[in-house]
C-alpha positions in Angstrom: -56.4 -17.6 -3.2 -57.4 -18.0 -6.9 -59.8 -20.9 -7.5 -58.7 -23.7 -9.9 -59.5 -22.6 -13.4 -60.0 -19.0 -12.5 -56.6 -17.8 -13.8 -57.1 -19.1 -17.4 -60.5 -17.3 -17.5 -58.8 -14.1 -16.4 -56.2 -14.5 -19.0 -58.9 -15.1 -21.7 -60.7 -11.9 -20.5 -57.5 -9.9 -20.7 -56.8 -11.1 -24.2 -60.3 -10.1 -25.2 -59.7 -6.7 -23.8 -56.4 -6.4 -25.6 -58.0 -7.5 -28.9 -59.9 -4.2 -28.8 -56.6 -2.3 -29.0 -55.9 -3.9 -32.4 -59.0 -2.5 -34.3 -58.9 0.8 -36.2 -55.5 2.5 -36.0 -55.5 5.6 -33.9 -54.9 9.1 -35.4 -52.0 10.1 -35.1 -50.5 6.7 -36.1 -48.9 4.6 -33.4 -45.3 4.9 -32.5 -42.7 2.1 -33.2 -42.9 1.0 -29.6 -46.7 0.8 -29.8 -46.5 -1.3 -33.0 -44.0 -3.7 -31.4 -46.3 -3.9 -28.4 -49.3 -4.7 -30.6 -47.2 -7.4 -32.4 -46.3 -8.8 -29.0 -50.0 -9.0 -28.1 -50.7 -11.0 -31.3 -47.8 -13.4 -30.3 -49.3 -13.8 -26.8 -52.6 -14.8 -28.3 -50.8 -17.4 -30.5 -49.0 -18.8 -27.4 -45.6 -17.7 -28.7 -44.5 -16.3 -25.3 -40.8 -16.1 -25.9 -41.2 -14.1 -29.0 -43.6 -11.9 -27.3 -41.2 -11.3 -24.4 -38.4 -10.3 -26.8 -40.7 -7.9 -28.6 -41.9 -6.3 -25.3 -38.3 -5.8 -24.0 -37.5 -4.1 -27.3 -40.7 -2.0 -27.1 -39.9 -0.8 -23.6 -36.3 0.0 -24.5 -37.4 2.0 -27.5 -40.2 3.8 -25.7 -37.9 4.8 -22.9 -35.2 5.9 -25.4 -37.6 8.4 -27.0 -39.6 9.2 -23.8 -42.7 7.8 -25.4 -45.0 7.5 -22.4 -47.8 6.0 -24.4 -45.5 3.4 -25.9 -44.1 2.6 -22.4 -47.7 2.1 -21.1 -48.7 -0.1 -24.0 -45.6 -2.3 -23.6 -46.0 -2.6 -19.8 -49.7 -3.4 -20.2 -48.9 -6.3 -22.5 -46.0 -7.4 -20.3 -48.6 -7.7 -17.5 -50.8 -9.9 -19.7 -47.8 -12.1 -20.6 -46.7 -12.5 -16.9 -50.3 -13.3 -15.9 -50.6 -15.9 -18.7 -47.4 -17.5 -17.3 -49.1 -17.8 -13.9 -47.1 -14.9 -12.3 -49.8 -12.6 -10.9 -47.6 -10.6 -8.6 -45.1 -9.3 -11.2 -48.2 -8.8 -13.5 -49.6 -6.4 -10.9 -46.4 -4.4 -10.9 -46.3 -4.3 -14.7 -49.9 -3.1 -14.9 -49.2 -0.4 -12.3 -46.4 0.8 -14.5 -48.7 0.9 -17.4 -51.3 2.9 -15.5 -48.7 5.3 -14.3 -47.3 5.8 -17.8 -50.8 6.5 -19.3 -51.5 8.9 -16.4 -48.3 10.8 -17.0 -49.0 10.9 -20.8 -52.5 12.4 -20.0 -50.8 15.1 -18.0 -48.6 16.0 -20.9 -49.8 18.4 -23.6 -48.3 16.5 -26.5 -48.4 12.8 -25.7 -51.4 11.5 -27.6 -55.0 12.3 -28.2 -57.1 12.8 -25.0 -59.8 10.4 -26.1 -57.3 7.7 -26.9 -55.5 8.2 -23.6 -58.8 8.1 -21.6 -59.5 4.7 -23.3 -56.0 3.4 -22.5 -56.1 4.5 -18.9 -59.5 2.8 -18.4 -58.2 -0.4 -20.0 -55.1 -0.2 -17.8 -57.1 0.1 -14.7 -59.2 -2.9 -15.7 -56.2 -5.0 -16.5 -54.6 -4.0 -13.1 -57.8 -5.0 -11.3 -57.8 -8.4 -13.1 -54.2 -9.0 -12.0 -55.0 -8.0 -8.5 -57.9 -10.4 -8.4 -55.6 -13.2 -9.6 -53.3 -12.2 -6.7 -56.1 -12.4 -4.2 -56.1 -8.7 -3.5 -59.8 -8.2 -3.9 -60.3 -5.0 -2.0 -57.5 -3.3 -4.0 -59.0 -4.6 -7.2 -62.4 -3.2 -6.3 -60.9 0.3 -5.8 -59.6 0.2 -9.4 -62.8 -1.0 -10.9 -65.3 1.2 -9.0 -64.4 4.5 -10.8 -64.9 2.9 -14.2 -68.2 3.1 -16.0 -69.2 2.1 -19.5 -72.0 4.1 -21.1 -73.3 2.7 -24.4 -72.9 5.1 -27.3 -76.0 6.8 -28.5 -77.3 6.4 -32.1 -76.0 9.9 -32.9 -72.5 9.0 -31.6 -72.4 5.8 -33.6 -73.4 7.6 -36.8 -70.7 10.3 -36.2 -68.2 7.5 -35.6 -69.2 5.8 -38.9 -68.9 9.0 -40.8 -65.5 9.8 -39.3 -64.2 6.3 -40.2 -65.3 6.7 -43.8 -63.8 10.2 -44.0 -60.5 9.0 -42.6 -60.3 6.1 -45.0 -61.0 8.4 -48.0 -58.3 10.8 -46.8 -55.8 8.0 -46.3 -56.4 6.7 -49.9 -56.1 10.2 -51.3 -52.8 10.9 -49.5 -51.4 7.5 -50.6 -52.1 8.3 -54.3 -50.8 11.9 -53.9 -47.7 10.9 -52.2 -46.4 8.7 -55.0 -46.7 11.5 -57.5 -45.6 14.4 -55.4 -42.8 13.1 -53.3 -40.0 13.0 -55.9 -41.0 16.4 -57.3 -41.2 18.1 -53.9 -37.9 16.7 -52.7 -36.1 18.1 -55.8 -37.6 21.5 -55.3 -37.3 21.8 -51.5 -33.6 21.1 -50.9 -32.6 24.8 -51.2 -35.6 25.8 -49.1 -34.6 23.4 -46.3 -31.0 24.7 -46.4 -32.3 28.3 -46.0 -34.5 27.3 -43.0 -31.5 25.6 -41.3 -29.5 28.7 -41.9 -32.3 30.8 -40.4 -32.3 28.6 -37.3 -28.5 28.9 -37.1 -28.8 32.7 -37.2 -31.3 32.5 -34.4 -28.8 30.5 -32.4 -26.2 33.1 -33.1 -28.5 35.8 -31.8 -28.9 33.9 -28.6 -25.1 33.7 -28.2 -24.9 37.4 -28.7 -27.4 38.1 -26.0 -30.2 39.1 -28.4 -33.1 36.8 -27.4 -35.8 38.9 -29.0 -34.1 38.7 -32.4 -33.6 35.0 -31.9 -37.3 34.5 -31.2 -38.2 36.5 -34.3 -36.0 34.4 -36.5 -37.2 31.2 -34.9 -40.9 32.2 -35.2 -40.4 32.9 -38.9 -38.8 29.5 -39.4 -41.6 27.8 -37.4 -44.3 29.5 -39.4 -42.7 28.5 -42.7 -42.4 24.9 -41.7 -45.9 24.6 -40.2 -47.3 25.9 -43.4 -46.3 22.7 -45.1 -46.3 20.3 -42.2 -47.8 17.0 -43.1 -47.4 17.5 -46.9 -46.1 14.3 -48.6 -42.4 14.4 -49.3 -41.7 17.3 -46.9 -39.7 16.2 -43.9 -40.1 19.0 -41.4 -39.7 17.3 -38.0 -36.0 17.8 -37.5 -35.9 21.4 -38.6 -39.1 22.3 -36.8 -37.9 20.7 -33.6 -34.7 22.6 -33.7 -36.5 25.9 -34.3 -38.9 25.3 -31.4 -36.0 24.5 -29.1 -34.2 27.8 -30.1 -37.5 29.6 -29.5 -37.8 28.0 -26.1 -34.4 29.2 -25.0 -35.1 32.7 -26.3 -38.4 32.9 -24.4 -36.7 31.7 -21.3 -34.0 34.4 -21.6 -36.9 36.9 -21.8 -38.5 35.6 -18.6 -41.4 33.9 -20.4 -40.9 30.4 -18.8 -44.5 29.1 -19.4 -44.3 29.9 -23.1 -40.8 28.4 -23.2 -42.0 25.2 -21.6 -44.8 24.9 -24.3 -42.1 25.3 -27.0 -39.9 22.6 -25.6 -42.8 20.3 -25.1 -43.7 20.7 -28.8 -40.0 20.1 -29.8 -40.0 17.0 -27.6 -43.0 15.6 -29.5 -41.2 16.1 -32.8 -38.0 14.5 -31.3 -40.0 11.3 -30.7 -41.4 11.4 -34.3 -38.0 11.9 -35.9 -36.2 9.4 -33.6 -33.5 11.6 -32.0 -32.8 10.4 -28.5 -30.0 13.0 -27.9 -32.6 15.8 -28.6 -35.1 14.1 -26.4 -32.5 14.0 -23.6 -31.6 17.7 -24.1 -35.1 18.9 -24.2 -36.2 16.9 -21.1 -33.3 18.7 -19.4 -34.6 22.1 -20.4 -38.1 21.2 -19.2 -36.7 20.1 -15.9 -34.9 23.4 -15.5 -38.0 25.4 -16.3 -40.1 23.6 -13.6 -39.7 22.6 -10.0 -40.8 20.1 -7.4 -42.4 16.9 -8.5 -42.9 18.1 -12.0 -39.1 18.7 -12.5 -38.3 15.4 -10.8 -40.5 13.6 -13.3 -38.6 15.2 -16.2 -35.3 14.2 -14.6 -36.5 10.6 -14.1 -37.6 10.4 -17.7 -34.3 11.9 -18.8 -32.5 9.2 -16.7 -34.4 6.5 -18.6 -33.2 7.9 -21.9 -29.6 8.0 -20.6 -29.9 4.4 -19.4 -31.0 3.2 -22.8 -28.1 5.1 -24.4 -25.9 3.2 -21.8 -24.8 6.6 -20.3 -25.3 5.1 -16.8 -23.3 7.8 -14.9 -25.5 10.5 -16.6 -28.6 8.5 -15.7 -27.5 8.3 -12.0 -26.8 12.1 -12.0 -30.3 12.8 -13.3 -31.8 10.6 -10.5 -29.8 12.6 -8.0 -31.2 15.8 -9.4 -34.7 14.3 -9.2 -34.2 13.4 -5.6 -33.2 17.0 -4.8 -36.4 18.3 -6.4 -38.9 16.4 -4.3 -38.9 13.9 -1.5 -42.5 12.5 -1.5 -42.8 8.8 -0.8 -44.0 7.9 -4.4 -41.0 9.8 -5.9 -38.6 8.2 -3.4 -40.0 4.7 -4.4 -39.7 5.4 -8.1 -36.2 6.8 -7.9 -35.2 3.8 -5.8 -36.5 1.5 -8.6 -34.7 3.5 -11.3 -31.5 3.2 -9.3 -31.9 -0.6 -9.2 -32.4 -0.6 -13.0 -29.1 1.3 -13.4 -27.3 -1.2 -11.1 -28.7 -4.1 -13.0 -27.9 -2.5 -16.3 -24.2 -2.2 -15.2 -24.3 -5.9 -14.4 -26.0 -6.7 -17.7 -28.9 -8.3 -15.9 -31.9 -6.7 -17.7 -32.5 -9.5 -20.1 -35.9 -10.7 -19.2 -39.3 -9.2 -18.3 -39.1 -10.5 -14.8 -35.7 -8.9 -14.2 -37.2 -5.6 -15.4 -40.3 -5.9 -13.3 -38.4 -6.9 -10.2 -36.7 -3.5 -10.1 -40.1 -1.8 -9.7 -41.2 -4.2 -7.0 -39.2 -2.1 -4.6 -38.3 -3.1 -1.0 -40.3 -1.8 2.0 -37.8 1.0 2.6 -38.8 2.4 -0.7 -42.5 1.5 -0.7 -44.9 4.0 -2.2 -47.3 6.0 -0.2 -50.8 4.9 0.6 -53.6 4.9 -1.9 -54.8 8.3 -3.1 -51.4 9.9 -3.5 -50.3 10.6 -7.1 -47.6 8.4 -8.6 -45.0 10.1 -10.8 -44.5 9.0 -14.4 
């Protein structure tokens, strides 16, 4: 049992930990879901809990819609903080477990965030989970989550490198801002024809696929990808949509030639761009391809993530079908538990019951018949 006064101190410590997330912005920049989550964190510190809850529900919806695992983890982490601040340690534990699972799944992906950033987020998620477990009186479990964590102070050389990197990033940001204002209008006027030609090239690659010519389709897609990557990141040059489409065509072509590992890498790169451009239909399609190129627990994870996108699009029958496909791929206890929770979310979505954080968290607090395996077994995303 938590001692009187212990819970407020735990909340204060959690808020101090969260404050560290709001320092220098990460590179690449945070997603929309991460920004909403950071805004919710500020509202929690101000005591505006209702506003924070609305922001977190929106952040989770948006992150699931675009399969943004880092955004999902950030939102769930702050949801755990809010629930603990409201004196609800048990749901807070569930929320923090979801955050840890999302960050672990993002770390397993090739294109979901910078490794150093993810290591920091995973460590913070474990600490927050341990604090929620302490508040729930589950001290042994909390100790298991804290024991692997260690904090080594940075050396003088590391601090100096960090200072130089921060100055370099600030100079680059200012340079790009000045350059963008002058160059954007000029580049847009000159690049319309070029973009049209690239889209036509991708269409020709798609036609080659339909004609049973995957090698030619790959050649055309590779030319388009090379042309787009040569200017990727330039101010005023929107490349995400065109590049994502070309990468997807390349993935199909590689698959038809039996190069499934290379095809998977192409679809993962396309998925990263789908998130950036904000195209949930493309996210859904490319998660489906990734599921078809893999098997077992990995394919099941892709199907589960695809089901979340479908649920946010209110395509609930499609979401249920994806969960059925996930269940056929693997039957481990953690997967069974997660699929059970996702089915509950679909049921509650049909009833329009997902209007509060506690309703969302309750779906993941699965009954004993769906309980996850013992400690030490990996949890799917």
